[in-house]
C-alpha positions as CSV (number, residue, x, y, z in Angstrom):
1,X,11.2,33.0,51.0
2,X,13.8,30.5,49.8
3,X,14.3,33.1,46.6
4,X,15.1,35.5,48.6
5,X,18.0,33.9,49.8
6,X,22.1,34.1,48.7
7,X,23.2,31.1,46.5
8,X,25.4,30.5,49.4
9,X,22.8,29.9,52.2
10,X,21.0,27.0,50.0
11,X,22.0,25.0,52.8
12,X,19.9,26.6,55.4
13,X,17.0,25.4,53.4
14,X,17.5,21.6,54.8
15,X,18.0,22.9,58.3
16,X,14.9,25.2,58.4
17,X,12.3,22.4,56.9
18,X,12.8,20.1,59.5
19,X,12.7,22.4,62.2
20,X,9.6,24.0,60.9
21,X,8.0,20.4,60.5
22,X,9.2,19.9,63.8
23,X,7.5,23.2,65.3
24,X,4.3,22.5,63.4
25,X,4.2,18.6,65.1
26,X,4.5,20.3,68.5
27,X,1.8,22.7,68.1
28,X,-0.8,20.4,66.9
29,X,0.3,18.0,69.9
30,X,0.1,20.5,72.6
31,X,-3.0,21.2,71.0
32,X,-5.0,18.1,71.2
33,X,-3.3,18.1,74.7
34,X,-4.9,20.8,75.5
35,X,-8.5,19.7,73.8
36,X,-8.1,16.9,75.2
37,X,-7.6,17.7,79.0
38,X,-10.8,20.2,78.6
39,X,-12.9,17.6,77.5
40,X,-12.0,15.0,80.7
41,X,-11.5,17.5,82.6
42,X,-15.1,16.5,84.4
43,X,-13.9,12.6,83.7
44,X,-10.4,13.3,85.2
45,X,-12.1,14.9,88.6
46,X,-14.5,11.7,89.0
47,X,-11.4,9.3,88.4
48,X,-9.2,11.0,91.1
49,X,-12.3,11.0,93.7
50,X,-13.0,7.2,93.1
51,X,-8.8,6.1,93.5
52,X,-8.6,8.9,96.7
53,X,-11.5,6.5,97.8
54,X,-10.0,3.6,97.1
55,X,-6.6,4.9,98.6
56,X,-8.0,5.7,102.1
57,X,-11.1,4.0,102.6
58,X,-13.2,7.4,103.1
59,X,-15.5,8.5,101.4
60,X,-14.9,11.6,98.7
61,X,-14.7,14.9,99.8
62,X,-17.8,16.8,100.1
63,X,-20.0,13.7,99.6
64,X,-18.5,13.2,96.1
65,X,-19.6,13.9,93.1
66,X,-22.6,11.5,92.9
67,X,-23.3,10.2,89.7
68,X,-24.6,11.5,86.5
69,X,-25.9,14.6,87.3
70,X,-23.4,15.6,89.9
71,X,-20.8,15.1,87.0
72,X,-22.8,17.5,84.9
73,X,-22.8,20.1,87.4
74,X,-18.9,19.9,88.0
75,X,-18.3,20.8,84.6
76,X,-18.7,24.5,84.4
77,X,-15.9,24.4,87.6
78,X,-14.0,22.1,86.1
79,X,-13.6,24.0,82.7
80,X,-13.0,26.8,84.4
81,X,-10.0,25.6,86.5
82,X,-8.2,24.3,83.2
83,X,-8.7,27.6,81.9
84,X,-6.7,28.7,85.0
85,X,-4.1,26.2,84.5
86,X,-4.1,27.9,81.0
87,X,-3.7,31.2,81.5
88,X,-0.5,30.1,84.0
89,X,0.8,28.1,82.0
90,X,0.5,30.2,78.6
91,X,3.1,32.9,79.5
92,X,5.7,30.3,80.6
93,X,5.6,28.3,77.5
94,X,6.0,31.5,75.2
95,X,8.8,32.7,77.6
96,X,10.4,29.1,76.9
97,X,10.0,29.3,73.0
98,X,11.6,33.0,72.9
99,X,14.5,31.4,75.4
100,X,14.9,28.6,71.5
101,X,15.6,31.9,69.9
102,X,18.5,33.0,72.0
103,X,21.6,32.0,69.3
104,X,23.4,29.4,71.6
105,X,21.6,29.3,74.6
106,X,18.6,28.2,73.0
107,X,20.3,25.1,71.4
108,X,22.2,24.3,74.6
109,X,19.7,25.0,77.5
110,X,16.2,25.3,75.6
111,X,15.5,21.8,75.4
112,X,16.1,21.1,79.0
113,X,14.1,24.0,80.2
114,X,11.3,23.4,78.0
115,X,11.3,19.8,79.4
116,X,11.6,21.0,82.9
117,X,9.0,22.9,82.4
118,X,6.9,20.2,80.6
119,X,7.7,18.2,83.7
120,X,6.1,21.0,86.3
121,X,3.1,21.3,83.6
122,X,2.4,17.7,84.1
123,X,2.6,17.9,87.6
124,X,0.2,20.9,87.9
125,X,-2.5,19.4,85.7
126,X,-2.4,16.1,86.8
127,X,-2.5,17.2,90.9
128,X,-4.9,19.6,90.3
129,X,-7.8,17.3,90.4
130,X,-7.3,15.7,93.5
131,X,-6.2,19.4,95.1
132,X,-9.6,20.8,93.3
133,X,-11.4,17.8,94.7
134,X,-10.8,19.0,98.1
135,X,-11.3,22.8,97.3
136,X,-7.9,24.1,97.3
137,X,-7.4,26.9,95.4
138,X,-5.1,26.8,92.2
139,X,-2.4,29.2,94.3
140,X,-2.7,27.4,97.4
141,X,-2.4,24.2,95.0
142,X,1.0,25.9,93.9
143,X,2.3,26.4,96.5
144,X,2.3,23.1,98.5
145,X,4.0,21.8,94.9
146,X,6.6,24.3,95.2
147,X,7.4,22.7,98.8
148,X,7.9,19.4,97.1
149,X,9.3,20.3,93.7
150,X,11.6,17.5,93.2
151,X,8.6,14.8,94.1
152,X,6.3,16.9,91.6
153,X,8.6,17.1,88.7
154,X,10.3,13.5,89.0
155,X,6.2,12.9,88.7
156,X,6.4,15.3,86.2
157,X,8.9,13.7,83.7
158,X,7.8,10.1,84.2
159,X,4.6,11.5,82.6
160,X,6.1,13.9,80.2
161,X,8.6,11.0,78.9
162,X,5.3,8.5,78.6
163,X,3.1,11.0,76.6
164,X,6.1,10.6,74.0
165,X,6.0,7.4,73.8
166,X,3.3,5.9,71.1
167,X,0.2,3.5,72.2
168,X,1.5,4.3,75.4
169,X,0.4,8.0,74.9
170,X,-3.3,6.7,74.8
171,X,-3.1,5.6,78.7
172,X,-1.7,8.3,80.5
173,X,-3.8,10.9,81.1
174,X,-5.8,7.7,83.2
175,X,-2.8,6.5,84.6
176,X,-1.4,10.1,85.8
177,X,-4.4,11.1,87.4
178,X,-4.3,8.0,89.4
179,X,-0.4,8.3,90.4
180,X,-1.4,12.4,91.2
181,X,-4.1,11.0,93.4
182,X,-1.6,8.4,95.0
183,X,0.7,11.7,95.5
184,X,-2.0,13.4,97.2
185,X,-2.6,10.5,99.9
186,X,1.4,10.6,100.3
187,X,2.5,13.7,100.5
188,X,0.3,16.4,100.7
189,X,-3.3,15.1,102.4
190,X,-1.8,15.7,105.6
191,X,-0.6,19.3,104.6
192,X,-3.5,20.6,105.0
């Protein structure tokens, strides 16, 4: 492809390679996060259950997971819920990426829109475990989160930021589940 560029556009090569490398790195990172969330989903639901029990002093909703057998029984439901979040995420992510392709607008607004979208998705990703433990459908959870959009974007922004920090990003997932469960207890539990 480089051979087809006129000589006066040779400077583009130095611009395109870092952009392509960054795009490849983003794809690898998001793919890893997606796979990690699918694998951890049943455990995150259990963690949310235990954190809620610790914060409220009440038994887990519906009797809880009840050990290893309950955890194994929850796997299909957890994976289905993760798939639902992915179906929600994918078209919106593609829309954000298309925004990057629009000259001038993409360069100015693209990173801001992408960060806000990532913050929103982090909020959905991690609050979902407690909502799911209480048998909320995805649509109802989404409605509840939209009512507290500022709170959710603040929480999600913190999670999105710390996922970018090396070493810290190793503990972000369980910390985010605990934080999202605390949000549930303080702001969403009474909103039933």
